[in-house]
KEZADO-765685 format. One record per residue (C-alpha): y, z, x. Coordinates in pm, whole numbers, plus 50000, padded with zeros to 5 digits. Layout:
N
YZX ...
! end
This chain:
410
050214332018168 050974313617816 053664292017837 056014312417589 055264342317783 056684321518099 059754312817901 060324345817806 059874363618146 062304335518289 064944343118045 065144312117823 064294327417479 066944337917252 065354332916900 062064318516788 061104310516439 057464323316462 056864338016814 053194347816749 052414313616598 054174294516880 052074314517152 048694306516958 049804270316963 050494269017344 047084287917405 045184262717215 046864227717261 048934205817480 052144208717291 054854181617237 058434195817226 061774181217226 065514187717295 068424167817202 071394158717428 074734144517320 076054113717561 079424126317525 079964125617922 078654105718199 077024134718373 075414167618281 076914200918404 075304228918537 075114246618195 072904216818105 070174228918329 069284257118096 067584233817836 066224208818113 064694236318339 063084248018030 061554217517946 060414211118308 058754246218317 056674236418018 055934200318153 054494217918481 052314239218232 050824206218104 052854204917806 054644171217683 058524168117679 060614143517460 064204141817569 066284127517283 069614112517389 071554111917068 072744075517070 072884079816674 073974113516624 076534108716909 078394082816701 079184113316453 079424142316693 077954179016660 080574201816516 078634233616629 080684253916846 083774233516811 087304243716676 088114207416595 086504174416537 085254159116854 086584123616969 084234096916837 082954075817091 082474038317098 078934023117122 080064012617445 080824045717583 077584061117447 075604032617603 077424037717954 077034077217935 073224072717845 072424050518141 073704077818385 072404108218206 068914090618208 068864088718597 069394127018621 066694136218411 064474121318633 065124146018908 063764171518683 061344157518436 058404131418438 059554107618140 057154079818215 055984072217874 053034090517901 053344125518024 057014125717885 059404106117690 063144097617692 064254084617361 067554072217166 067584083016846 069754055216749 066294037716711 065714052116379 069404063716270 071724034116311 069404012616047 069294038315801 069924028515449 072504052815336 071314054614957 067664057215064 068454083115300 070154105015057 067524098414801 064674107615052 066214130915294 069474145015143 067774159614820 066154186615047 069584198715153 071514224414951 075264227115041 075524262814967 072954270615222 074374246715485 078054262315462 076414295615587 075634278415892 077864296316152 079164264416313 080134250915947 081464281615832 083974288716148 085394252516078 085884258515710 087974289915774 090264267816015 092924249015911 091464217416067 088524222115821 085384201415855 085094161915811 082434149715589 081144127415862 080634160416082 078894174915754 076074148915770 075124159216136 072604185316014 070664161415811 070474137116085 069284162216368 066654176016093 065664138816031 065134134516410 062614164416408 060784148716120 060584112916287 059294129716589 056684149216406 055714116616232 055624094616540 054444118016829 053144149016669 056044168316769 055634204316688 058684222216862 062444218616898 064484238217145 068104239617193 071104262917282 071484290817029 074414275516862 071854250016729 069584277216542 070894263516208 070464228416274 066724232916446 065854255316135 066914227115909 064624205216071 061694230016072 062124234115688 062484194915629 059084191415787 057614220415592 059034205215274 058134168715330 054724171115534 053624204715444 053214213215813 054364244616012 056534235316306 058604257716539 062134262516643 063244280616980 066774287017138 068024294217471 070814321917506 074394309317585 074854319917948 077764333218097 078004347518444 078454386818501 082064376918556 082394365118201 082564326618297 080624301018085 077864287618293 078574258218494 082684263918451 084904273118743 088544279218795 088534240918937 086894227918650 083204218418564 080364218418794 078774184818752 075174173118832 076504138518938 077314139019320 080484118919282 081884145119060 080624173619231 079564168719573 076054184019679 078164208919911 080284221019621 076914226419405 075484244719690 078894267719714 078744272619341 075274287319372 075754307219676 079224320919560 077604334719227 077944372319158 075584395319303 074394406418955 073374369918851 071344361119154 067784372219007 068474358618682 069594325518818 066494323919071 064264328918747 065974301718525 067334273518778 064324273119032 060374270019035 059874300019268 056904319819158 058034353918975 056214373219241 058554358819523 061844364819307 060804401419209 060464407319583 064174394819631 065244418319354 064814447219583 067354432219840 070904448519872 074154445320014 074374418720299 070614411920248 071404396819903 072884366820095 069544356920169 068314353519813 071884332819740 070944310620017 067444305419860 069084300219504 071474274019649 069144256319851 066424255619568 068984244519304 070744216619504 067104203719629 066194198619261 069384181019175 070344161019506 066884160919720 065804178420050 067994160820271 071514166720074 070294203920046 069634208020417 073074191620502 075044214820251 073194244220392 074134236020733 077714229720647 078044262220455 076524280420740 078924268920995 082034274420757 080514308220681 080454316021055 083814299521116 081904270021348 084454244621239 083444219821521 081134200321272 082894198520938 081704166320844 079384177820543 082404195020381 083984178720082 086504154920199 089814139420108 091564113020308 095424110620311 097724087120472 099264089920804 102614085720633 102254111720397 101184137620678 104174124920882 106444133520597 104604164320517 102774174220195 103474205720011 100744229720050 100974233719647 100444199119593 097614193519841 095644225319708 095544208219333 094804172419497 091844182119697 090564200419381 090414235619508 092624247619224 093234230718886 096984232418881 100324236819057 100474271118888 097254282318992 098014268619374 101274289719344 099134322619237 096594314919515 099354315319777 101044346419645 097714364619636 097114355719974 094084334819929 095094301120049 094424290520424 094984258620641 092654262520963 092264298920890 095884304020901 097184321220581 099624302320363 102354323420314 105144306820153 105204288019825 107244258519980 105094255620285 104334221820416 100934208420570 102084180220835 101024167721147 100904202821350 097984212421087 095784185321234 093454186021511 091844150721595 092994138121262 091244166221075 092204201220891 090194226920690 092054239520390 090304271420252 090454290519899 089444326019956 086414330820203 083974305320070 085634274019914 086254249620225 087664213320197 088224189420487 091294167220478 091474137420727 094164114720843 093754078720723 
! end
């Protein structure tokens, strides 16, 4: 199957600048393609897997990925999809974030310098001569066309406006495509659909300066069937860094997905053959949990390895079947013996262990009957967790049926 058809079948394509032309390109050669990533955090979150998995699917079909970490553009910040100006990061923060993000790429892509590349665009952006850049590159951009870009237009309509430093971002991203075309023969830039205008600017720049047709492709901005942004939960973001989101919690994120999302997520976030996924699409009711287990295991295995996926699966099965004797694989928080002796408000404990994002959310959870300690429902807002809640120094706190957390006395 043609690489473009693979992406389409798995649900990765929202827009493409020339679908027939790109399909022919994939059919006739090994294509070098790139996606840019902003180093705005120390870890990717689950939503970042959309471009990463698309890149990985293409690499498995023999094409060459370039992952750009925006050490240069990150000094400015992309205004796309933002209601206000991003906080400017220091070079030290960017360097720290880049080092950690680089490790996460290696779980999904082979970026060995031959079959794939990992590059910092600061290599060509930081040393730019501003006057030369304006003369050589800036003259190809028309302000009246740039402000039609939805990201710019929305910001211009707001009181905060758009800073001049942000206005330069599109030029720099387009320049990235030109540099990668010149140096590596890169023919395709991919990104989220909010990047469509920026990516097309790069396509146009290469066409004007090098008389060469290159291609743009965007991914859909995924929301779950419940209307949540991909990778976000009531308790916060689901990170790929195990110190921020444990392998068990990542596993639980996938297994707790809405029934309507299971097949779509299997297509996008695993490498399972489409024939196998299509068979699972026939499952209904309780049998659909088998498909959810496969999704959760495969996605966790890719992110954290086989051993962590097995541990997460075993722990989840034990929790699901109420076999709490072996709870060691659950996310764990340790509290001091003195605090337990004095008693901790259940509202405070729910927030502290990360089952809810705030005290108000904890109160709502208790009022709605969704908070438990050792399978006993917490019925009062002022309920206290104390020594009587612990068996052999351990108690299990639960949010609803599926989110469990282990609390251990220090």
